[in-house]
N, CA, C and O of each residue as an XYZ file, in Angstrom:
432
protein
N     129.241    106.377     92.737
C     128.096    107.249     92.534
C     127.079    106.540     91.635
O     127.448    105.908     90.645
N     125.818    106.650     91.985
C     124.743    106.023     91.229
C     124.369    106.896     90.041
O     124.350    108.123     90.138
N     124.076    106.257     88.932
C     123.666    106.959     87.711
C     122.189    106.680     87.474
O     121.752    105.533     87.569
N     121.414    107.724     87.166
C     120.010    107.579     86.801
C     119.913    107.533     85.280
O     120.486    108.378     84.593
N     119.187    106.543     84.753
C     118.938    106.442     83.321
C     117.435    106.484     83.104
O     116.691    105.664     83.641
N     117.000    107.455     82.307
C     115.579    107.676     82.060
C     115.109    106.789     80.908
O     115.496    106.996     79.757
N     114.275    105.805     81.225
C     113.729    104.889     80.221
C     112.292    105.251     79.850
O     111.519    104.390     79.429
N     111.934    106.542     80.009
C     110.628    107.034     79.568
C     110.858    107.926     78.344
O     111.996    108.310     78.071
N     109.800    108.260     77.607
C     109.975    109.137     76.447
C     109.974    110.628     76.808
O     110.040    111.472     75.915
N     109.900    110.962     78.093
C     109.755    112.354     78.522
C     110.926    112.794     79.389
O     111.505    111.985     80.114
N     111.272    114.063     79.317
C     112.219    114.631     80.272
C     111.519    114.693     81.620
O     110.363    115.109     81.705
N     112.210    114.285     82.664
C     111.655    114.315     84.016
C     112.360    115.423     84.784
O     113.587    115.455     84.872
N     111.559    116.331     85.338
C     112.087    117.462     86.090
C     111.790    117.265     87.576
O     110.683    116.885     87.958
N     112.807    117.532     88.408
C     112.603    117.551     89.852
C     112.358    118.987     90.295
O     112.782    119.930     89.628
N     111.673    119.148     91.420
C     111.359    120.479     91.943
C     112.615    121.309     92.213
O     112.567    122.538     92.175
N     113.744    120.636     92.488
C     114.981    121.371     92.792
C     115.721    121.843     91.534
O     116.805    122.418     91.638
N     115.147    121.605     90.349
C     115.745    122.077     89.107
C     116.496    121.029     88.311
O     116.816    121.250     87.143
N     116.782    119.890     88.925
C     117.471    118.839     88.156
C     116.528    118.267     87.115
O     115.312    118.234     87.303
N     117.119    117.812     86.004
C     116.298    117.186     84.973
C     117.013    115.952     84.444
O     118.240    115.856     84.451
N     116.190    115.010     83.984
C     116.679    113.737     83.481
C     116.123    113.553     82.072
O     114.931    113.308     81.887
N     116.999    113.676     81.093
C     116.602    113.560     79.693
C     116.333    112.095     79.344
O     116.932    111.202     79.943
N     115.442    111.837     78.386
C     115.209    110.461     77.933
C     116.498    109.871     77.363
O     117.276    110.572     76.716
N     116.714    108.593     77.605
C     117.921    107.916     77.127
C     117.806    107.496     75.667
O     118.805    107.178     75.022
N     116.577    107.497     75.151
C     116.340    106.993     73.799
C     115.834    105.563     73.807
O     115.366    105.057     72.787
N     115.925    104.916     74.949
C     115.383    103.562     75.131
C     114.164    103.689     76.031
O     114.233    104.321     77.085
N     113.049    103.093     75.623
C     111.804    103.212     76.387
C     111.387    101.839     76.891
O     111.153    100.926     76.100
N     111.294    101.695     78.220
C     110.795    100.455     78.825
C     109.273    100.519     78.855
O     108.690    101.516     79.281
N     108.649     99.459     78.405
C     107.181     99.393     78.372
C     106.734     98.009     78.828
O     107.512     97.055     78.832
N     105.466     97.921     79.211
C     104.860     96.638     79.559
C     103.996     96.221     78.369
O     103.142     96.980     77.910
N     104.230     95.017     77.885
C     103.422     94.534     76.765
C     101.973     94.366     77.220
O     101.715     94.180     78.409
N     101.037     94.431     76.288
C      99.636     94.265     76.648
C      98.859     93.659     75.489
O      99.258     93.742     74.327
N      97.746     93.054     75.843
C      96.824     92.496     74.858
C      95.428     92.979     75.213
O      95.062     93.067     76.385
N      94.648     93.293     74.166
C      93.299     93.802     74.363
C      92.282     92.811     73.821
O      92.475     92.204     72.768
N      91.185     92.662     74.575
C      90.083     91.793     74.159
C      88.797     92.612     74.257
O      88.486     93.166     75.311
N      88.060     92.684     73.165
C      86.802     93.415     73.168
C      85.799     92.639     74.020
O      85.584     91.447     73.804
N      85.181     93.329     74.999
C      84.259     92.642     75.904
C      82.843     93.207     75.885
O      81.908     92.542     76.331
N      82.672     94.434     75.371
C      81.335     95.021     75.388
C      81.275     96.188     74.417
O      82.295     96.683     73.938
N      80.051     96.608     74.142
C      79.811     97.789     73.320
C      78.718     98.577     74.035
O      77.605     98.080     74.206
N      79.029     99.800     74.452
C      78.096    100.639     75.191
C      77.946    101.958     74.443
O      78.908    102.716     74.315
N      76.742    102.230     73.948
C      76.483    103.466     73.200
C      77.530    103.687     72.106
O      78.081    104.779     71.964
N      77.786    102.642     71.347
C      78.764    102.674     70.249
C      80.204    102.908     70.706
O      81.045    103.313     69.903
N      80.495    102.663     71.968
C      81.856    102.755     72.491
C      82.307    101.347     72.852
O      81.648    100.647     73.620
N      83.445    100.943     72.285
C      83.974     99.601     72.571
C      84.649     99.608     73.935
O      85.432    100.506     74.244
N      84.342     98.602     74.749
C      84.967     98.404     76.056
C      85.894     97.205     75.917
O      85.493     96.143     75.440
N      87.165     97.396     76.349
C      88.174     96.343     76.249
C      88.594     95.856     77.627
O      88.506     96.579     78.620
N      89.046     94.630     77.661
C      89.754     94.095     78.821
C      91.216     94.050     78.416
O      91.546     93.566     77.333
N      92.089     94.546     79.268
C      93.514     94.539     78.950
C      94.235     93.556     79.867
O      93.951     93.471     81.061
N      95.166     92.822     79.285
C      96.018     91.900     80.028
C      97.458     92.361     79.833
O      97.912     92.531     78.702
N      98.170     92.562     80.928
C      99.550     93.022     80.855
C     100.508     91.842     80.879
O     100.267     90.837     81.549
N     101.594     91.983     80.138
C     102.580     90.912     80.027
C     103.931     91.324     80.570
O     104.039     91.913     81.646
N     104.957     91.002     79.805
C     106.335     91.229     80.219
C     106.776     92.671     79.989
O     106.171     93.411     79.214
N     107.838     93.044     80.678
C     108.455     94.347     80.465
C     109.370     94.230     79.247
O     110.171     93.301     79.138
N     109.234     95.185     78.344
C     110.058     95.223     77.141
C     111.091     96.342     77.257
O     110.817     97.393     77.838
N     112.273     96.109     76.702
C     113.352     97.113     76.629
C     113.882     97.548     77.985
O     114.278     98.700     78.159
N     113.893     96.636     78.943
C     114.440     96.943     80.264
C     115.815     96.280     80.386
O     115.917     95.055     80.317
N     116.876     97.081     80.568
C     118.208     96.494     80.722
C     118.302     95.628     81.980
O     117.482     95.737     82.892
N     119.299     94.785     82.005
C     119.572     93.973     83.190
C     119.985     94.887     84.344
O     120.502     95.980     84.111
N     119.762     94.450     85.583
C     120.173     95.273     86.727
C     121.677     95.553     86.720
O     122.480     94.721     86.298
N     122.029     96.726     87.192
C     123.422     97.157     87.330
C     123.507     97.849     88.680
O     122.715     98.750     88.956
N     124.438     97.456     89.516
C     124.508     97.992     90.878
C     124.737     99.497     90.926
O     124.465    100.123     91.950
N     125.231    100.091     89.843
C     125.506    101.523     89.826
C     124.452    102.332     89.075
O     124.651    103.521     88.826
N     123.324    101.700     88.708
C     122.320    102.370     87.885
C     120.931    102.226     88.508
O     120.556    101.153     88.980
N     120.177    103.327     88.500
C     118.762    103.306     88.837
C     118.026    103.743     87.574
O     118.346    104.772     86.980
N     117.040    102.949     87.173
C     116.288    103.234     85.963
C     115.006    103.993     86.302
O     114.237    103.578     87.169
N     114.787    105.114     85.603
C     113.556    105.886     85.744
C     112.561    105.332     84.740
O     112.823    105.321     83.537
N     111.417    104.871     85.235
C     110.423    104.211     84.397
C     109.032    104.740     84.727
O     108.862    105.506     85.675
N     108.045    104.333     83.945
C     106.655    104.688     84.234
C     106.174    103.904     85.457
O     106.795    102.923     85.865
N     105.065    104.351     86.029
C     104.491    103.624     87.162
C     104.071    102.214     86.783
O     104.187    101.293     87.592
N     103.583    102.033     85.555
C     103.174    100.699     85.102
C     104.374     99.758     85.035
O     104.285     98.607     85.462
N     105.491    100.240     84.503
C     106.710     99.421     84.446
C     107.220     99.149     85.860
O     107.658     98.039     86.161
N     107.164    100.155     86.720
C     107.588     99.971     88.111
C     106.799     98.850     88.780
O     107.386     97.975     89.417
N     105.480     98.868     88.643
C     104.649     97.840     89.269
C     104.943     96.449     88.694
O     104.990     95.468     89.436
N     105.137     96.367     87.387
C     105.492     95.085     86.767
C     106.866     94.632     87.247
O     107.096     93.439     87.448
N     107.767     95.574     87.429
C     109.111     95.252     87.898
C     109.135     94.730     89.322
O     109.985     93.909     89.665
N     108.215     95.194     90.159
C     108.137     94.691     91.538
C     107.859     93.202     91.553
O     108.372     92.482     92.410
N     107.049     92.731     90.609
C     106.732     91.307     90.526
C     107.946     90.483     90.118
O     107.983     89.271     90.335
N     108.939     91.143     89.526
C     110.173     90.475     89.087
C     111.328     90.770     90.047
O     112.485     90.471     89.749
N     111.002     91.363     91.208
C     111.999     91.724     92.217
C     113.075     92.661     91.691
O     114.246     92.540     92.049
N     112.667     93.601     90.834
C     113.614     94.594     90.314
C     113.735     95.726     91.322
O     112.825     96.544     91.453
N     114.841     95.775     92.023
C     115.125     96.758     93.053
C     115.662     98.071     92.472
O     115.823     99.056     93.192
N     115.936     98.075     91.167
C     116.636     99.188     90.532
C     115.717    100.122     89.745
O     116.192    100.886     88.906
N     114.413    100.070     90.005
C     113.448    100.873     89.261
C     112.780    101.902     90.163
O     112.418    101.600     91.300
N     112.620    103.115     89.652
C     111.852    104.150     90.335
C     111.009    104.874     89.292
O     111.317    104.848     88.100
N     109.947    105.517     89.752
C     109.062    106.278     88.875
C     108.856    107.668     89.479
O     108.999    107.844     90.689
N     108.525    108.646     88.652
C     108.255    109.985     89.185
C     107.109    109.954     90.208
O     106.115    109.254     90.016
N     107.261    110.708     91.277
C     106.261    110.750     92.353
C     105.124    111.689     91.956
O     104.921    112.731     92.581
N     104.389    111.313     90.918
C     103.349    112.186     90.362
C     102.138    112.362     91.266
O     101.370    113.303     91.068
N     101.943    111.506     92.233
C     100.820    111.647     93.158
C     101.156    112.445     94.407
O     100.283    112.684     95.242
N     102.387    112.851     94.543
C     102.835    113.569     95.736
C     102.216    114.972     95.777
O     102.093    115.623     94.740
N     101.825    115.440     96.971
C     101.203    116.765     97.061
C     102.140    117.922     96.715
O     101.674    119.034     96.465
N     103.445    117.683     96.696
C     104.397    118.751     96.392
C     104.775    118.829     94.913
O     105.732    119.518     94.560
N     104.040    118.134     94.045
C     104.269    118.280     92.611
C     103.966    119.728     92.218
O     103.074    120.364     92.780
N     104.710    120.225     91.263
C     104.448    121.566     90.739
C     103.670    121.402     89.440
O     104.046    120.618     88.568
N     102.583    122.153     89.327
C     101.703    122.056     88.156
C     101.631    123.395     87.428
O     101.831    124.454     88.022
N     101.340    123.325     86.132
C     101.158    124.551     85.348
C      99.703    125.012     85.442
O      98.910    124.432     86.184
N      99.359    126.055     84.688
C      98.018    126.637     84.742
C      96.931    125.636     84.318
O      95.789    125.738     84.764
N      97.282    124.682     83.468
C      96.312    123.673     83.021
C      96.218    122.478     83.975
O      95.453    121.546     83.730
N      96.991    122.507     85.051
C      96.965    121.427     86.022
C      97.900    120.277     85.697
O      97.917    119.270     86.405
N      98.683    120.418     84.626
C      99.631    119.365     84.249
C     100.875    119.440     85.126
O     101.314    120.526     85.504
N     101.434    118.287     85.442
C     102.627    118.236     86.285
C     103.830    118.750     85.504
O     104.104    118.308     84.387
N     104.540    119.690     86.113
C     105.750    120.268     85.533
C     106.983    119.624     86.153
O     107.963    119.345     85.462
N     106.926    119.391     87.462
C     108.043    118.754     88.152
C     107.534    118.007     89.378
O     106.438    118.260     89.876
N     108.362    117.083     89.845
C     108.018    116.248     90.998
C     109.086    116.418     92.078
O     110.220    116.789     91.774
N     108.727    116.149     93.343
C     109.717    116.307     94.414
C     110.743    115.181     94.463
O     111.794    115.328     95.088
N     110.449    114.063     93.813
C     111.362    112.921     93.856
C     110.752    111.737     93.141
O     109.903    111.890     92.263
N     111.197    110.558     93.528
C     110.770    109.325     92.883
C     110.155    108.352     93.886
O     110.408    108.446     95.087
N     109.357    107.429     93.390
C     108.791    106.372     94.225
C     109.387    105.042     93.788
O     109.812    104.876     92.645
N     109.409    104.097     94.727
C     109.910    102.760     94.407
C     108.932    101.694     94.819
O     109.194    100.507     94.623
C-alpha cells in the first residue's frame, strides 16, 4: 500500500472527506531575488528558482504531497513520486470567500 506524506505546511482535504495532515517537514524551492525596476515607488524583482530543499529521497512506497512549484521543479529532476493538490480543477470546493476548501485529487 502506498503512503502519502504531506510536505506542505497546510492540511490538504479531498472532496471525499479524506485529509492529509502536514508531516512537519516542508519541501520548498530555493529562490533569489534581484531588484530590476521601481514603478510608482513599488519595487519590481526578478526571481530565479534553484534547488528543492527538504525533499526526501524517493521511496517506492511513498508519494509526497508538495506545492505546485516544488512539483514543477521535481519534474526537471525526474521525480516520479511527487503530486500537488489539483487546485485548478473545476470540481474544487470553495468557501464563501472563494478560497479552496478541498480538491478532487492530485496532479502529477
